[in-house]
C-alpha positions in Angstrom: 176.4 -42.6 -24.4 174.6 -39.3 -24.1 170.9 -39.1 -24.8 169.4 -37.2 -27.4 169.7 -36.7 -31.1 173.0 -37.5 -32.9 172.8 -38.2 -36.7 175.9 -40.4 -36.4 173.4 -42.9 -34.7 171.1 -43.0 -37.5 170.8 -46.5 -38.9 169.2 -45.3 -41.8 171.3 -45.5 -44.9 172.1 -42.8 -47.5 170.0 -44.6 -50.3 166.9 -44.9 -48.4 167.3 -41.3 -46.9 168.0 -39.9 -50.8 164.9 -42.0 -51.8 162.7 -40.2 -49.1 164.1 -36.9 -49.8 163.4 -37.1 -53.4 159.8 -38.7 -53.2 156.5 -37.0 -52.8 154.8 -37.3 -49.4 151.7 -39.8 -49.4 150.9 -39.5 -45.8 151.6 -43.1 -44.9 153.9 -43.0 -41.8 155.7 -46.1 -43.3 157.2 -43.9 -46.0 159.7 -42.3 -43.2 162.8 -44.1 -43.0 163.1 -45.6 -39.5 159.2 -46.0 -39.1 158.1 -49.7 -39.3 154.9 -51.1 -38.3 155.6 -51.2 -34.5 156.7 -47.6 -34.6 153.6 -46.5 -36.8 151.2 -48.2 -34.2 153.1 -46.3 -31.3 152.7 -43.1 -33.3 148.8 -43.7 -34.1 148.4 -44.5 -30.3 150.0 -40.9 -29.6 147.7 -39.3 -32.1 149.9 -39.0 -35.1 148.2 -40.8 -38.0 150.0 -39.3 -40.9 153.5 -38.2 -42.1 151.7 -34.8 -42.4 150.6 -35.0 -38.8 154.4 -36.1 -38.0 156.0 -33.0 -39.9 153.4 -30.9 -37.9 154.6 -32.3 -34.5 158.2 -31.6 -35.6 157.3 -27.9 -36.5 155.3 -27.6 -33.3 158.4 -28.1 -31.2 160.3 -25.2 -33.0 159.7 -22.2 -30.7 161.3 -18.8 -31.0 165.0 -19.0 -30.4 165.2 -22.6 -30.4 168.1 -23.6 -32.5 168.5 -26.6 -34.7 170.2 -28.8 -32.0 167.7 -28.2 -29.4 165.0 -28.6 -31.9 165.9 -32.0 -32.9 166.6 -33.0 -29.2 163.0 -32.2 -28.6 161.6 -34.3 -31.4 163.9 -37.1 -30.4 162.8 -37.2 -26.9 159.1 -36.8 -28.0 159.7 -39.8 -30.2 161.2 -41.6 -27.3 158.1 -40.9 -25.0 155.8 -42.3 -27.7 157.6 -45.7 -26.6 159.6 -46.0 -29.8 162.7 -47.5 -28.9 164.6 -47.9 -32.2 165.8 -46.1 -35.0 164.7 -42.4 -33.4 167.9 -40.8 -34.8 167.0 -42.0 -38.4 163.4 -40.8 -38.0 164.5 -37.3 -36.6 167.3 -36.9 -39.4 164.6 -38.1 -42.3 162.1 -35.5 -41.0 164.5 -32.6 -40.2 166.1 -33.1 -43.7 162.7 -33.4 -45.7 161.7 -30.4 -43.9 164.7 -28.3 -44.5 163.8 -28.4 -48.4 160.7 -26.8 -47.4 161.8 -24.5 -44.5 165.5 -23.8 -45.2 167.6 -23.4 -42.2 165.3 -25.4 -40.0 167.9 -28.1 -39.8 171.7 -27.8 -39.8 173.2 -31.2 -40.0 176.7 -29.4 -40.2 176.4 -28.7 -36.3 177.0 -32.3 -35.6 180.0 -32.9 -37.9 182.6 -32.7 -35.0 180.5 -34.3 -32.4 
């Protein structure tokens, strides 16, 4: 199996994702689907202490000319580098879809439909 982001590998259910999409952001990393206590600790060890900082990291990986697939792969690999070994696809999907509501076009889930 190829590495990198693939929304089909997300174990985050649609109900959980929908709740996250509709809820206001509190800043607690545990509000992000796919982030549990262990992942939260790894993020904190890597300087990401809030949901806002996690969103900032995602946005920092978006350079000029970087399209949605490469952008999500960059975030997926960054999450992997923090030591998070599970639910990476779910975290990427949740963050990307939430931020797409604020920055339309930053994520295009349709690019993955035939993969």
